C-alpha positions in Angstrom: 25.4 0.3 8.6 23.2 -1.6 10.9 19.8 -3.2 10.2 17.9 -1.1 12.4 19.9 2.1 11.2 19.3 1.4 7.9 15.3 0.9 8.1 15.2 4.3 10.0 17.3 5.8 7.4 14.7 4.6 4.3 12.0 4.8 6.5 12.8 8.5 6.8 13.6 9.1 3.4 10.4 7.6 2.0 8.4 9.9 4.5 10.0 12.8 3.1 8.9 11.7 0.0 5.0 11.3 1.0 4.9 14.2 2.9 6.1 16.7 -0.3 4.3 14.5 -2.8 0.9 14.9 -0.6 1.4 18.4 -0.8 2.3 18.7 -4.3 -0.9 16.1 -5.4 -3.3 18.3 -2.9 -2.4 21.9 -4.8 -2.1 20.1 -8.3 -6.0 18.5 -7.9 -7.0 21.9 -6.7 -5.3 23.4 -10.1 -6.5 20.6 -12.2 -10.1 21.0 -11.2 -9.7 24.5 -11.6 -8.9 24.6 -14.8 -10.5 21.8 -16.5 -13.8 22.2 -14.6 -15.7 19.8 -12.9 -17.4 18.1 -16.1 -13.6 17.3 -17.8 -11.9 16.5 -14.6 -14.9 14.0 -14.2 -14.6 12.7 -17.5 -10.9 11.9 -16.9 -11.5 10.4 -13.5 -14.4 8.4 -15.3 -12.4 7.0 -17.8 -9.5 6.4 -15.8 -11.2 4.6 -13.5 -12.3 2.1 -16.1 -8.8 0.6 -16.0 -7.8 1.4 -12.7 -8.7 -2.2 -11.8 -5.6 -3.2 -13.5 -3.6 -1.6 -10.9 -3.5 -5.2 -8.9 -2.0 -6.9 -11.8 0.8 -4.4 -11.6 1.2 -4.9 -8.0 1.0 -8.7 -8.3 3.9 -8.5 -10.5 5.9 -6.0 -8.8 5.6 -8.4 -5.2 6.7 -11.1 -7.6 9.7 -9.4 -8.9 10.5 -7.7 -5.7 10.4 -11.2 -3.8 13.2 -13.1 -6.4 15.6 -9.7 -6.9 15.7 -9.6 -2.9 16.1 -13.5 -2.5 19.0 -13.2 -5.2 20.3 -10.0 -3.5 20.5 -11.9 -0.2 22.2 -14.9 -2.3 24.7 -13.2 -3.7 24.9 -14.7 -7.2 25.3 -12.3 -10.0 24.1 -14.7 -12.7 21.0 -15.2 -11.1 20.3 -11.8 -10.7 20.6 -11.1 -14.4 18.4 -13.7 -15.0 15.8 -12.7 -12.7 16.3 -9.4 -14.5 16.1 -10.5 -17.9 13.1 -12.9 -17.6 10.9 -10.7 -15.3 11.9 -7.8 -18.0 10.4 -9.7 -21.3 7.4 -10.9 -18.7 6.5 -7.4 -18.0 6.5 -6.8 -21.9 4.3 -9.5 -22.5 2.2 -8.5 -20.2 1.8 -4.9 -21.0 1.1 -6.0 -24.9 -1.7 -8.3 -23.5 -3.1 -5.2 -21.3 -2.8 -2.9 -24.5 -4.7 -5.7 -26.4 -7.7 -6.2 -24.2 -8.1 -2.3 -22.9 -8.6 -1.9 -26.9 -10.8 -4.9 -27.2 -13.1 -3.3 -24.7 -13.1 0.3 -25.9 -16.1 0.0 -28.3 -18.8 -1.3 -25.4 -17.2 0.8 -22.4 -17.7 4.0 -24.8 -21.1 3.1 -26.3 -22.8 1.0 -23.7 -21.3 1.4 -20.3 -20.0 4.7 -19.7 -22.5 8.0 -20.2 -20.4 10.8 -21.5 -21.8 13.8 -23.4 -21.6 13.4 -26.9 -19.6 16.6 -27.7 -17.1 15.3 -25.1 -16.9 11.7 -26.3 -13.6 12.0 -29.1 -11.2 13.6 -26.1 -12.5 10.9 -23.6 -11.3 8.4 -26.3 -8.1 10.3 -26.9 -7.5 10.4 -23.4 -8.3 6.6 -22.7 -5.7 5.8 -25.4 -3.4 8.2 -23.3 -4.1 6.0 -20.3 -3.6 2.6 -21.9 0.1 3.9 -23.0 0.7 5.0 -19.2 -0.5 1.9 -18.2 1.7 -0.1 -20.8 5.0 2.0 -19.4 4.1 1.7 -16.0 3.9 -2.3 -16.1 7.1 -2.1 -18.0 8.9 -0.2 -15.4 8.2 -2.9 -12.1 11.5 -4.6 -12.9 13.5 -1.4 -12.7 11.6 -0.4 -9.3 12.3 -4.2 -8.0 16.0 -3.7 -8.4 16.1 -0.3 -6.1 14.1 -2.2 -3.6 16.0 -4.8 -3.7 19.5 -2.5 -3.3 17.2 -0.5 -0.6 18.0 2.9 -2.7 15.0 4.6 -0.8 17.1 7.7 -1.6 16.5 7.3 -5.2 13.3 6.0 -4.7 11.9 9.3 -3.0 13.6 11.5 -5.3 11.7 10.3 -8.5 8.3 10.1 -6.7 8.9 13.3 -5.7 10.2 14.6 -9.4 7.3 12.9 -10.7 5.0 15.1 -8.8 6.9 18.0 -9.8 6.0 16.9 -13.4 2.4 16.3 -12.7 2.1 20.0 -11.2 4.0 21.0 -14.6 1.4 19.5 -16.8 -1.5 21.2 -14.5 0.5 24.8 -15.3 0.5 23.7 -18.8 -3.0 22.9 -19.2 -3.7 26.4 -17.7 -2.2 28.5 -20.3 -2.8 26.3 -23.3 -5.4 27.2 -25.7 -6.0 23.8 -27.3 -8.6 21.2 -25.6 -7.5 21.4 -21.8 -8.5 17.6 -21.4 -6.8 16.0 -24.3 -3.5 18.2 -23.3 -4.2 17.1 -20.1 -4.1 13.3 -20.7 -1.3 13.4 -23.5 0.7 15.1 -21.1 0.1 12.4 -18.4 0.8 9.6 -20.4 4.0 11.1 -20.7 5.2 11.1 -17.2 5.4 6.9 -17.0 7.4 7.3 -20.2 10.1 9.7 -18.8 10.2 8.1 -15.4 10.9 4.7 -16.8 13.7 6.2 -18.8 14.9 8.0 -15.8 15.0 4.8 -14.2 16.6 2.8 -17.3 19.7 5.0 -17.2 19.9 5.1 -13.6 20.1 1.3 -13.1 21.8 0.1 -15.9 24.6 2.3 -14.6 24.5 1.5 -11.2 23.9 -2.1 -11.0 25.8 -4.7 -12.7 22.6 -7.1 -13.1 20.8 -4.5 -15.3 22.2 -6.7 -18.3 19.9 -6.9 -21.1 20.5 -9.9 -23.4 17.3 -12.0 -23.2 18.9 -15.3 -25.7 21.6 -15.5 -23.3 20.3 -15.4 -20.1 16.8 -17.2 -20.5 16.3 -19.7 -17.9 13.1 -22.0 -18.5 13.2 -23.4 -14.6 13.3 -19.4 -13.5 10.1 -18.5 -15.5 8.5 -21.3 -14.5 8.8 -20.4 -10.8 8.2 -16.7 -11.5 4.8 -17.5 -13.4 3.9 -20.1 -10.6 5.0 -17.8 -7.8 3.0 -14.7 -9.5 0.1 -17.1 -10.4 -1.0 -17.8 -6.6 -0.2 -14.3 -5.5 -2.5 -13.2 -8.2 -4.9 -15.2 -6.5 -4.8 -13.2 -3.2 -4.9 -10.0 -4.9 -8.0 -10.9 -6.9 -10.0 -12.2 -3.8 -8.8 -8.6 -2.4 -10.5 -7.0 -5.2 -13.5 -9.0 -5.2 -14.0 -8.6 -1.3 -13.0 -4.6 -1.8 -15.4 -3.9 -4.7 -18.3 -7.2 -3.6 -18.9 -5.6 -0.1 -19.5 -1.9 -1.6 -22.0 -3.3 -3.9 -23.8 -5.5 -1.2 -23.8 -2.3 1.0 -25.4 -0.4 -2.0 -27.7 -3.0 -2.8 -29.5 -3.1 0.6 -28.7 0.5 2.1 -28.0 3.1 -0.8 -25.2 5.2 -1.9 -25.7 7.2 1.4 -23.7 4.6 3.2 -21.3 4.1 -0.1 -20.4 7.3 1.1 -19.8 6.6 4.7 -17.5 3.5 3.4 -15.9 5.7 1.0 -14.8 8.0 3.5 -13.7 5.4 6.1 -11.8 4.0 3.2 -9.9 7.4 2.6 -9.0 8.2 6.0 -7.9 4.5 6.2 -5.6 4.5 3.1 -4.0 8.0 4.8 -2.9 6.1 7.7 -2.0 2.9 6.3 0.5 4.8 4.3 2.3 5.7 7.0 3.2 2.3 7.9 3.5 1.0 4.0 6.7 3.1 3.9 8.2 1.4 6.7 7.2 -1.7 5.7 8.8 -0.8 1.8 12.3 -0.1 3.6 11.9 -3.5 5.5 10.7 -5.9 3.4 13.8 -6.4 1.2 15.8 -6.9 4.1 13.4 -9.6 5.2 13.7 -11.2 1.5 17.6 -10.7 1.9 17.8 -12.9 4.8 15.8 -15.3 3.7 18.2 -15.6 0.6 21.4 -15.9 3.2 19.4 -18.5 4.8 19.8 -16.3 7.8 16.4 -17.5 9.2 16.6 -16.8 12.9 17.5 -13.4 12.0 14.5 -12.6 9.3 12.4 -13.8 12.1 13.8 -11.5 14.6 13.3 -8.8 12.0 9.4 -9.8 11.1 8.7 -9.8 14.9 9.8 -6.0 15.4 8.8 -4.7 12.2 5.3 -5.9 12.7 5.5 -4.7 16.3 7.1 -1.2 15.4 4.6 -0.6 12.1 1.4 -1.5 14.3 2.7 0.8 17.0 3.1 3.6 14.1 -0.2 3.0 13.0 -1.9 3.2 16.7 0.1 6.6 17.2 -2.4 8.3 14.7 -5.2 5.7 14.7 -6.1 6.2 18.8 -6.5 9.9 18.9 -8.3 9.4 15.8 -10.9 6.6 16.9 -11.3 8.5 20.4 -12.3 12.1 18.9 -13.4 10.6 15.4 -16.7 12.6 15.3 -15.3 15.8 15.7 -12.5 14.9 13.0 -14.8 14.2 10.9 -16.9 17.2 11.4 -14.0 19.4 11.3 -12.8 17.6 7.7 -16.5 17.4 5.9 -19.2 19.8 6.1 -22.2 17.5 5.9 -20.8 14.1 7.8 -23.0 11.2 6.3 -24.9 8.7 8.4 -23.0 5.5 10.0 -19.4 7.4 8.6 -18.1 7.6 12.6 -18.6 3.9 13.1 -17.3 2.8 9.8 -14.1 4.9 10.5 -13.6 3.4 14.1 -14.2 -0.1 12.8 -12.1 0.1 9.8 -9.1 1.7 11.6 -9.6 -1.3 14.0 -9.2 -3.4 11.4 -6.4 -2.2 10.0 -4.6 -2.2 13.6 -5.3 -6.2 13.5 -4.0 -6.7 10.2 -0.5 -4.8 10.6 0.2 -7.4 13.5 1.0 -9.9 11.1 2.2 -7.8 8.3 5.9 -8.3 8.0 5.1 -12.2 9.1 3.5 -12.4 5.3 6.5 -10.9 3.7 8.5 -13.6 5.5 6.1 -16.3 4.0 6.4 -14.7 0.8 10.3 -15.0 1.0 10.1 -18.6 1.2 8.7 -19.0 -2.1 6.2 -21.9 -1.7 2.7 -19.8 -1.2 0.7 -22.3 -3.0 -1.1 -23.4 0.3 -1.1 -20.3 2.0 -2.3 -18.4 -1.2 -5.5 -20.8 -1.0 -6.6 -20.3 2.7 -5.5 -16.7 3.0 -7.9 -16.2 -0.2 -10.8 -18.3 1.4 -10.6 -15.5 4.1 -10.5 -12.6 1.9 -13.4 -13.9 0.2 -15.7 -14.8 3.2 -17.0 -11.4 4.6 -18.5 -10.6 0.8 -20.5 -13.9 1.7 -21.6 -13.4 5.3 -22.4 -9.3 4.8 -24.5 -10.6 2.3 -26.4 -13.1 4.4 -26.5 -11.0 7.4 -28.2 -8.0 5.7 -30.8 -10.5 4.2 -31.5 -11.8 7.9 -32.1 -7.8 8.9 -28.3 -7.1 10.2 -27.7 -3.3 10.6 -25.0 -1.8 8.4 -22.7 -2.4 10.7 -22.6 -6.2 9.9 -20.7 -4.9 6.8 -17.5 -4.4 9.1 -17.7 -7.2 11.8 -17.4 -10.6 9.2 -14.3 -8.3 7.7 -12.6 -7.6 11.1 -13.3 -11.9 12.4 -12.3 -13.5 9.0 -10.3 -10.9 7.0 -8.7 -9.6 10.0 -7.9 -12.3 12.6 -8.8 -15.1 10.2 -6.2 -13.9 7.9 -3.6 -13.0 10.4 -4.2 -16.7 11.8 -3.7 -18.2 8.2 -0.2 -15.7 8.0 1.0 -17.0 11.5 0.5 -20.6 11.1 2.0 -20.1 7.5 4.8 -18.2 9.2 5.5 -21.2 11.5 5.7 -24.0 8.8 7.7 -22.0 6.5 10.3 -20.2 8.4 9.8 -21.8 12.1 8.2 -18.8 13.4 7.1 -19.6 16.8 3.3 -19.1 17.4 4.3 -17.8 21.0 6.9 -15.8 19.8 4.3 -13.7 17.9 2.4 -13.4 20.8 5.1 -12.8 23.1 6.7 -10.2 20.5 3.8 -8.8 18.6 0.1 -9.4 20.2 0.7 -8.9 24.0 3.0 -5.8 23.6 0.7 -4.2 21.0 -2.4 -4.6 23.1 -1.0 -3.3 26.6 0.0 -0.5 24.7 -3.2 0.2 22.7 -5.0 -0.3 25.9 -3.3 2.1 27.9 -3.6 4.9 25.2 -6.9 4.4 25.0 -7.8 4.8 29.0 -5.5 8.0 29.2 -6.8 9.6 26.1 -10.7 8.6 26.9 -10.0 9.9 30.3 -8.6 12.6 29.4 -11.3 13.3 26.5 -14.0 13.1 29.1 -13.0 16.2 30.8 -13.2 18.5 27.6 -15.5 19.9 25.0 -14.7 19.2 21.4 -11.9 21.6 20.2 -8.7 22.0 18.0 -6.7 22.8 21.3 -8.8 20.0 22.8 -7.4 17.2 20.1 -3.9 18.9 20.3 -3.8 18.3 23.6 -5.1 14.7 23.5 -2.6 13.5 20.6 0.1 15.0 23.4 -1.4 12.6 26.2 -1.9 9.7 24.0 1.9 10.2 22.3 3.2 10.5 26.1 1.2 7.1 27.2 2.3 5.7 24.2 6.0 6.1 24.9 5.9 5.1 28.5 4.4 1.9 27.7 6.4 1.2 24.9 9.6 1.5 27.1 7.9 -0.1 29.7 6.1 -3.3 27.8 7.1 -2.7 24.1 10.6 -3.1 23.9 12.7 -6.3 24.5 16.2 -5.5 26.1 18.1 -5.4 22.8 15.8 -3.1 21.4 16.0 -0.7 24.5 20.1 -0.7 23.5 19.1 0.0 20.2 17.0 3.2 20.8 19.3 4.4 23.3 22.7 4.1 21.3 20.4 6.0 18.3 19.4 8.6 20.2 22.7 8.9 21.7 24.2 9.2 18.4 21.9 12.0 17.3 22.6 14.2 20.6 25.9 13.4 21.0 25.3 13.0 24.9 28.7 12.7 26.5 29.5 9.7 28.6 
């Protein structure tokens, strides 16, 4: 199967999974809220939020493990893959133990000084906290198995496990509905069991189907490999922490100067952006292991070609949904929300613009990570990540309006961050800067411009309505497809698209 076909197939599996899990999740949340009541549901989310910050650590280690596993898969050296599995598994056990100890240490001050919980529900909240600690530990231990499945590009199995996990959460919701015991405790306990179940399924499947899943840490212990993974993870950790500080810090700065109403506007913008970003994230999940594998095979030219195409098409995917949203943001927010906070429309539009810019270099960052030596990249990228918090604070002190929340983010986080990525993409894998502009920036800019012009002209002739929104999507979709065909595809990509369409519809020759 060709690389393009594999990417399309795997992305399709992930989109099907996303669609099913979103629907199940919406119903599950509604059912749990009804069953627990607003107070207990709030307790669960408050306690869960207290340890949710550790998610970035798990994500960081997952990125490191997946990079080394995919690289070794590309090299085709079985012994190295076995060593990576054993080293990463032991490292994640160690991380899970440290995580448990830290969370237990902060438990007393958390419940007696920080969180505000009714005394009658304090014991239940503490039980929930312990359950979530166990759940977090299981999730961390599961990372090496996720990395192996990702390295083998087995997105069908990954999607099936994700759907099964959503079904389990729905079953838990029904169990809480009919239990006579404390519903909050039952919910927390059963939710903690789900990662254990998925860990067991992943473990059985991987050990049965993948030959590198041989657990013998003494025989396959490799100090050099431990040092490499730890070094890579450390610098990757720096970029993750800088991102986390900015995301949390910029909200605190906004709150300090303008209060909670604008925090609500920012939260809505983040939520809308998160839903749209997940569409391209699924494509990148299917694409990333292919990029890293080609780095492992030393097939740098093919890696760069896939990188350029991946960034371009994932940005087109964002544009498909983002452009109609930006044009009709006031109507969409009024349709979605009963009361739209001030500045929400502006925040949502600027957030989507920032995401479009960042997406243009997304695959290139994977190529940089694939080469392994990310020390200087991590330092410069972290500086770009942190600058918006300081500059936003300075702008607000000087009397700037809330719009300055996003201007430093767009200039430094998005544009500056992309320049760092492009520079190190050129330095580490020889990706020409001119190739970025020719292969990504200019095609994306032209397609974006045509979509915005056609959509805005159409929108100016009609009043806001749901039919108008649907017709706008049709107009921007046709203008997008037309402009992509004219300006967005290379000759080889046009041949691939033609052959793929021909195979689907079996056009006679």
